N, C-alpha and C positions, 0 to 999 in steps of 0.2 A: 503493498500500500504506500500512496505517496506520504511522506512525512507531513505533520502537521503544519512546520513551518516552511512548507514548500508552496502550499496551499495560497492562493490570493485571498482577499478579504470575501469576495462574492462566494467561492467556494467554501471557504471556512463557514461563514454564515450558514451555508446550506447545511454542512456537515452537522454544525452544533445543532440547528433546528431539527433536523432529522435523528438527533440524540446518537448519531454513529461516532461522537467523540463527546468528552465532558469538558465544560468550562474548566475544570481544575486541570484536565490532561493538556488542554490550550495552555492555559497560563504556566505549569510545569514545563512544558515543552519550549516556549518561550524565555522563559526565565533561564533555563539553562543553555541557551544559545547564548543568552545576552553575558551571563557569567562566563562564558567561555571566548566570546569575541569581544566583548567592549572594552576590556582592558588592552585589545590591540588598537581599535577604532576610535575609542573615547566618544561616542557618538550620544549616548545618553548619561544624563546626570542628575542628580538625586531621585535615585530610583527607590521606590516604596519599599520595606522589608517584604522578603517572600511569605513570611507567614500571613502577613496582613493582607497580600494580594491573593494567595491561595483561599484565605478565608472568604473574600469577597467573590471568587469564584464558585466557592460552594454555594453560597446564598443564589447566584445566577442559575446553579445546576437545580435548586430546589424550587425556583420559581418554573423553570421550564417543567420540571416533573409534575408541577400542578398546572400546567396548560398555560402558562404566562409567559410572553415575550414582551422584551422592553424594546424591541425594533431590529432590524437588521443587524445592527452590530453587537447584539446580545452577546455580552462574554468574552467579546474581542479586547484583546489589549492594545492601547494606544498610550503613546508617550506624545506628551504635548510641547510645542515649539517653545522654548524658554522666553519667549517674548509676550505670551499670553497669561492670563490670569487661571489657573487651575485651583479650585479650594485645595486649603490644605497642604499645598507644594510652594516653594519657595520661588518666585518669579525675579531672577536675578538679571536678567538681560545680558549675563556674562559679565556683570561688573562686581567687582569687589564690594563696592559699596552698598550694593544690594544682595549680598549674601544671604540674608536672613529676614528678607523681605516676603513673609509668608502671604499668601493671598487668602483672603476671608471669603471670597466668591468666586466663581465661573465667570469668565467673559462669556457674550452673547455667543460666541461660536462652540467654546468649550462646552457650556450647557445644552446644547444641540446635539452633541455628540454622545453626551452622557444620557439625555434623552431616548437617544436612538440603541441605547444599550451598553455602549462601551466601557470598559475599565480602564482607568487613568493608572499608567504604572509608573509615571516619572516626567520629566523631562528631556527635550533634545536640545543638543549644544548648538550656541551660536555665538557670532562676533560679539564683541564689547557693544553694547546698543544696537547689534544688527547692520551696522556699519562695514563696509568692505567686503565683497564677497569672497571671503577667506575665513572659515570657521576656526579663531583661535582667541584665547581671552586668558588673562593672569589668574581668574578664578578657577577655571577648571583645564585650562591647556588647548591643544590643537586636536580637532578633529582630523581624522585620515581618509584618503580617500579610498572608496571600498575596492578598486580595482588595483591601487599602488598606493602602501602605505607612507611613500616617500614625497606623496605630492598631497597637495590640497583636495578636501572636500567640496571646495566652492562655499557659499553661503548667499544669505544669511541662514538659509534652511539647509545646512550642510550635515548636521545630526540627523535631521530627518529622512534626506537622502539616502546615506550611508546604512541606517536601519533598514531601510526600504530594500538597498541591493544585496545587503548580506542577511537576509531573511531573520532581522530582530525585533521587525514589526511587520505586521501583514499591510498596514495601510498607514498614512500619516498626514497631519495637517502641516500648515506652514504659512509664511506669509510674504509679500513681494514688495519692494519699495523700487529698488534697482535691479530686477533680475533675482531675486533671491528665493523664488520657487524656479526659475527657469533656469538658472546658471549651475546650481547642485545637481539639478535632476539630468541636465546633459552632460555633465561630468560623472555621473553615476549609472548611468543607463538607466533610468526610470522617466516615467512620465510627471511633469509638474505644471500646473496650470494658473496663471494669474487670471482671475475672472474679471468681467465687467467691473468696474469702479461701482460701489454699491449693491453688487450682489451678494457678497457676505456682509453682513454688518460687523464693523468692527469696533471693537470697545464693549461699552461706552467710555470714551476717552475723556481727559479734560477737554477738548475742543472737539465738535462733532460736526462744525460747519466746514473750515478752511483745510483741516488733516486729513487729507483723503487719497494721498499719492500711494499710501501703503494699503493693501487688503490682503486678509487671509484668503486661504485656498487650499487645496487638496494636492496631495502627491501619490502616486501610486505605481505599481508596476503593469496595471492592465487600464483601458481607458473605460472599461466597464467600472471598477473600483472607482477612477476618476470622478466619472459621471454621478455614480452613487454618493460619493464623498461629498461632491459639490453640492447635490441636491439637499444632503442634509445640512449643510452650513449656511444654505441661503435661505432667504426670504426678509420681508421687512420686519424691523423691530423699531416701534415708536420710539426709543430711547437713542436710536441712530435716526434721526430723521431723514437724512438723505439716503438710507437704504433702498432698493427697489423693492415697489409692491409687487411685481410680477413673479410668478412661478416658473421655476426652470422645469422644462419637460424634455428630457433626454430620450431619444429614440434609439432603436437597434439598428437602424441603416448605417451602412458602411460603403456603399457606393461612391466613388471618386469620379465616375463617368461626367464630363463634363464642367469639373469643378477648375475655376479659372485663378491659377495662382499666379502672383507678380513676385519674382524672385529680386531683392533690393539688395543681394549679396552683401559687398561692403560700400554701398552708396557710391558706385563708381570711383573708388578710390579713397574717398574720404575716410571711412573706418580703418586703421592699420591691422592686419589678420597676420598671426603665424601662418606659416606653411601647412598646408593641409588642411585647413579648417574649412575653407570653402569647397575646397574638393568633396570632404565628407558629407557637406550639406548638400552639393549638387549631386551626388550619387543618390541620398534619400530622395530627394526632390525626382531623378530619374525612374525610380521606383513607382512614385504617384503618377508619373507621367506615363508609364506603361500601364497603370491601371484605369487610365483614361481621363485622368487629369489634363488641363490645359496648362503649361508653365511656359513663363516668358520672361526674359531678363527686363527689368523696368527702373525706372528712375523715381526717385522720392520725390522729385519736383517742389522742394521746399528747401530753403538754405538751411543745412544742419547747425550751421556755426553760430547764429543768432538763437537757435532753438536750444543749444547746448548752454548759452549763458542763460537764457531765461531758466531751464533745467537747475542751473547753480543758485539761482536767486529763490526758487521755491525749495530747494533741497536745505540749503541756510535757515529760512524761513520756518521749517519744519522741524528741524534736528535741533537748532539752538535750543528752543523750548522744552527740550527732551533732557537736555544736558544740565540746563539752569538750576533746577531745583537742589541739585547733588553739589554744586559748588559752594554750598555754606557749609559743607562738612568738613571737619577736621581732614587736611591732607588728600582733599579731593582732586587737586590738580595734579599731584603724583602720582594718583591712583587711576585717574582717566585715561583712557589711551588719547595719543597727540591728535589723532584724526579728528576724534568727537571733541576735542579742545578747539581745533582749529575751525571745526563748522561752526561752534558757538560764538568764536570771537569773529567769525566772518558775518554771523547772523546778526551781531550789534551794530555793524553800519550799515546794515541794510535798510533804506528808507521804505515809507509806504508807497511813495511815488515809482519807486525801483521794482517794487514787488509787483504794483498793478499794471507796471509796463509789461513785465516778465508774464503776468497772467493773459494780457493781449495777444502776446506772443502764441502762447499755449492755447488760445482760442482760434486765433487765424490756422495753426496747425491744426486742430481738430475739423475747423470747417474744410481745410483742404482735403484732408483725408475722407470727407464725406464724396467729394468729386472722383477720388480714387476708387473709392469701393463701388462707384456706380460703374465700373468696368471690372474690377478683379473683386472676387469672393475672397481672396485670403493673400495676405502680404506673408512673404518669408524671407528671414535673415539668420545668420547663425546665433544661437543663445549664447556664445562667448567669442571673444575675439582671440584670445590664446588657449593653449591646452593647460591642464591642470599643472601648476607651477609647484616650485620647491616648497615642503609644508613650512620650512623655517624662514621664509622669506615674507614680509608682510602685505607686499603686493607688486606687480611688475612694473619696473620703472621705466620700461621701454618694449615696443613691439614693432618688428621688422623695423629696427632702424630709427623710430620716433620715440624721442621723449615723450612720457606720460607727464602732464603738467600738475594732475593732481590724485591722490589717492584711490580716485575712481573713475578716471578718464578712460581707463582701459576696459571699463565695462559699457560705455556708451553706447552700443548695439542694444541694449535693453531700455533704453529710456523712451522709445517712440511708442510703443505700446501703453506704459504707465502714463505718460504725459497726455496721451489723448482719452485714457481713461477706458481702454479697449482690452477685451480678452486674447490673452495670448497662451497657447502651449507648446512647452518645449518636449519635442519628441526625441528619443534616439535616433542618432543620424548615422554613427559610424564610430570609426576606433583610429588612432594615430597608428600609420603604418607600420613604426618600429617599437614603440613603447606600449602598444595596446592602450592607450586611454581613451576614454568616451568623449564623444562630442554630441552637443544638442542641435536641434533645428529649430526655431521659432515660428510657429504659425499665428496671424494675427487676424483677426476678423474684427468686423465693423461692429459698434456699439449694441450690446443686448444679444449678440449673436453666439453668445455660449453654447448652447445646444447644437447650432449647425457645426460651431469648430470641434466639438467631442465627435461628432459623425465623421468630419474630415480625419479627426486623428484615429478613429475606428477603421477606417480604409485604408489608410495607412498600414496599423496595425494588422489588418488581414493580409496584407500581400507582404508582410516583413517577419510574419510570425516566428521561424525559427533564429533569424537574426534578433530580434528582441529578447527571445527566452535564453540569449546566453546570459551566463553567471559569470561573476568575481571569483578569483582564486578562493577557495577554502583555507583559511588561517584559524588558530586557535592561542591562547595565551601560553 
């Protein structure tokens, strides 16, 4: 029989509800695997005690024996990204100053996962404050790539991606500001989806009106799991007034016939790319084309440089207030990562006029993309501009001979979906020819077309089954 930890979440749910396997057996299998692998990869932090988790699993077994199920995630273990509040667990955001910040409630998304039946077992590791697509911090250390422990897992949902790839979790949540679901998914050979802005209510946070660039979303090994997770996370919440009222309807359709895909690539050379990245993504697109999709090289049609500077203004405006409350604590500046302090210091000189000008650029970009989507169903570009880099580096200082002028310039390829509030999925695209590192392809659709985008990803999944089922090397502590 297939090992419990090899099952995807939907298969596991079916087995649990058929009572072919008990919730205790599932929990025990995952805990055994976590205890063996997590010392190698450092993906899960603040894991709850085995005894407490097994006792919870027994309660879930008793409920099933009485004919009661909490939902499709009944008894399934999930570790929550360490940026979201899960009652009873620390929300550290990877910061030493928040090491003992115990959440007294679940945030909206976690509450919905619990209502669907999951058992929260711990948290997944992130970079400090989720900044920089490399999961390391001084509180827990670095998370290592599922395919090569010498290189980064990406981030900020790096712990989640590694847990999925190494079968330490059947499904995972994450959040995405600047590719934080898409980049680690691509670098660990799993699916990650940034939903349409407002699809998944975020928080409630101190600000519910402006702070909308980051959104929570799903990560999974299959598109079916990705869609089911997103459906569970989604839906209006009155505490988050800009959340979407509409319901997500995910179908089982997988045809790519006639789907029109515009390949943006490196934006005609504007985005520096390491060798092999574009080739891996073009190969993925070739499979989609063979399945009936129409794929053409296209131009963005919007000057990306002022767009980048508008992005910097928005990012500073939203990141600075997240750092500021901690700066009054003793020794704060010595304990907070320099990239976070830079964002805060930059935010202090940002005028409201500057911010509004940036918002107007963002608005023009969104309106421009409306015209692009009149011709194209999906836009495609790499989920990262570099292959996974040395786990001991903070960030790439140059790409293809071009120096990076900020700690996040190397992630510029991820800002377009975020800035326009559009849904984007990272699908596994290919592997480095010599090193075997994974790379992802971003697929971006128009606003609110989340279900359509899942259909496109499912069509891709249908034609690349053997490739997508490839697994990273087995390792143990």
